[in-house]
N, C-alpha and C positions, 0 to 999 in steps of 0.2 A: 624147653628140661637138660639139667644136667647130665654127665657121665656118672662123676661121681658117685652118687644118690640118690636112692627115689623116694618119693611120698610116702609106699609102704614103709618102706626101713625106721622110719620118720613117728608112723601111725602112731597115738598116743594108748595109753593103758587106763581107759578111765571110766565111767559110768556113762556115758551120756555114747555115744553111736559118731562117727564122721557126717555118716550117709545119712541123719538127720537134716530134714530142713533147715535155716536157719534162721525162718518163721518163727521155726521151735522156740529159739530163744527167747522170744523178743516180752511172750504174757507168762511166760513156767515162771512160778516163784525162786527168790532169793533165794534159797538156800537151794534146790537143784539146778542150777542156771552155772554152765562153766565156770572160772574165773576170764578174765584181762587175755590174758594171754595163751590160757588155755585156749577158749575161742580162737581165737587168731590160731593158732598151729591148726585144731582142726578143719579151718578153714583153706586152710593153706593146701594140707593136705589132701583133703576132698574137693580142694580146686587141680590136682595132678600136679604141683610144681614146692618144687623144692628148696633150702635157704637162700642158694645160688641163684635160681629166681627170683624169689624174691629180691635180694640185693641187685640184682641187675637193672633189674623194673624199675627198685624206688629209690637205688642211691643207697639206702639206708648199711651202716657196715653188718658186716658176718654176725659180730660181737656181739651187736646191740639187740640182735633178729632174736639170736639163741636166748638174750637175757630177760628179753620181754615175751617172747613165750614161754618161759620157766618166773612167771609173773616177779622177775627182781630188777626194778626202774632205775637203780641208783648207776648207774653207766646213760643213764639219757642226759644225765648235768643241771635236770631236776621235773616238778610237776609238768610246767613251760614245752620241755622239749620233748616230755614223755607224751605229753598229752597230742603235737603233732608226730612222733612217731605211727599212734595208734588209731588218728585217721589216716595217714601214709599208707600201713597195712591193711587196715581195715578196708581202701578199698580197693586195694588190689588184690584180695581174694575174694572180694566181693560181698563184704558186708560192710553194714548200715555201721557207719561212724558214731552216731549220732546215740546210740544205744551203749554200745560200748567206753563209749567217753562221761555219758552218765554213770557208769556201771563202778567207772575204775574213782569218777567224782564222789563217789563213795563213801567209796573205801579207803576214800586215803586223804576225808576230814574239807571238801567241795571242790568249785572248782575255783583256783589261784587268782591272785586279784594280780592287775596287768604290772606286771614290772619296769620303772620308769627308766631309760632310755641311759640316765648320764648316772644312776649304780652301775647298773649292768656294767658298763664298758669301762667304771671311775680307771679297775685297771692296769688296763690298756693305756691309760692318761701317761703322756709324755710331762713331767713337770719341766718346767724350766730351773735352770739349776741358779740359784739366786749368788747374784756376782755384792761383791765387797765394792768400796770406791776405788775407783784408778787415783791413787796419789802420785802415778810418778806424771799425768798430765796435768791432777793440781802443782805440782811441785814444778813440772817446763811454765804453766802459765806467769806463778810468781816469780821467776827468773826473769824473765821476760818480763813485767810488768816492772822490775826490780832498776833493769838497766834500761828501761825505757825513761825512768823518771831519771835518773845518773844523771841520762845524755841530754836531756831539757836542763834540768837545772845546771850544764858546765856550759852548754849555747847561751842559758837565758843572761850567766851569771856573766859573761862575754858579751855578751850585746846590750846591758847595764855597765858597763866603764866609764866610769865620766861622767856623772848625769845632773852636778851641777852646772848650769846656763851662769855661764862671768857673768851678764848681764841677763835684768831681768826687764824687760819690755812692755808700754802699751803695750794700746789696741790696733798701731798703726807702726812700725821701723822702717829706717826706711830700707833703699834693694842694698847704700851698700854698706850697713853694718853687715858681722859675721854674727853669726848664729848657732856654729854649731857648741859643742858642748863645751868644759875641761875640767878636770881633777883640779884643783885649787887644791896646794899643801896647806895645812898647818903653821901657823906663826908662831913660831915664839913666847912664851912670856915675856919677853918685851917686848912690847911692838918698835919694829922700825925703825927709819927716819920717816915726819912730814914728804908727802909729794911734793913735791913747788907746782908752782901755778904752771909752767912750763909742760908739766909731765900731766899737766891734766887739758891741757890745754888745746888736743886735740877736738874735742867733746863738744856735738855740732850744736848750729848758735840754729835752728831749727829746733828743737829740744829740747826740752828739760833732763838734767840728768842728774842723780842723787848717788852719793855712795857713802854710805853707811858700814864706816868699823867700830869692831867693839875692842876699844886699843884698853882700856881702864878694868876691862872686867866681861861677863856676861850680860848680857838683856836680851831681851824679847822685843822683836821688829815684826808691825804689819804696812806694809804697803800696800796703796791704791791706785790704778790709773785716773782719768776723768774718769772714766764712765762705770769707776768703782768697784770694778774687777781685779781681785787680789791675784796681787805681784807675787805677794810675802810674808809668810803668817808662822813662822819659828821663833828659835832661841838663836842668835849668836852668842858662841862659845869669846870666849875676850881670846883676841887674835883673829876674827874672821871680818871676814867683811866683805858688802854685796853693793852690786850696783843696778839701780834703778833708771828704767828712760822713759820718757811720754812723751805727745807730742804736743802738750796743754799742761798738765798741771802732776805734782804728783806729790798721795797725800801719804804722812808718815804720823805713825803712833812708839814710843820709845816704853820702855816699861820700864826703863831704870838708863834715864838720860842721860847722869852724871858719869857713866860709862861706855861713850860711845862720842866719836868724828865725825860731824858731816863734814863732804865736801858737795858742793852743788854747784854744778855748771863752768866746772874747772874751782871754782873756789873757795876757801876755809869757813866755816862757820863759826865767830865768835862768841855765839849766844852763853854766857857762864848755865851750863846747862849741868842742875845738883846733883847730886847722889841718891840715887833710890825714886827720882822723881821722873812718872809721867808726862810726854810733853806730848801736843795734838799741833802737827806742823804742818804745811801746808808749800811746794815747791812751784812757780811758773819761771818760764823761759824767763830770760833778759838777767835783772841783777835778784839773785837771791831775797826771797822776802818768807815773810812767817807773815802766812792765817792766824 
């Protein structure tokens, strides 16, 4: 028992004496019963306990105990908490919590429905801050992509220089022939001097070598080896030349035969090709032949 106050100092002024047993309130008419707070206060005083004793025993704050005994349940924070405090205080002073709770529910509109846990703690939930897009990272990624593309283009362009082969051979080139690509500059509008027989005398005897020159204008050219593999299929501009080799034969299709000069196995073909005429030709080893 605390020294500061005594139960006799807090004895209420009421019509019902605190010495009346608890059972006397159970069956009494409602209008003759004391209120919930007054009943708790009378029972505490009858038990010889102070508010400090109740607070120490129940850990319910002094201010809340005083408020409940004055029938002020607002400091409890709601009916759910008020019912919990009433139950705790009733047990501490020797009353039946069920009777007081029934009286409290009757006076405050019935027993409250259970409160969901989520709305109860919604105010305390820490909501993550919405963050905008990371423009810095996106810009860095774009710059890296552009630099990589430029570097790849530069390296690719250096590797592709001079991609036109000087001789387009058939399916079985000889080991002595050079296969390295070389860029061939464009010839002027007027063709240069005709190559002599000695200039092409190095053509191998075991192969058929055909040189096509667009001397008098542009022409579409198609060339195949003896297996039918396509060696060339494109347009020769005026002054351009292409050379084809194969072990057995070279098949040609000239889109404008009158604009073409042919050298087969080192010898010039003197056929009178007409301008605009399409010619289909086949050349083999040995003397030039038109098939």
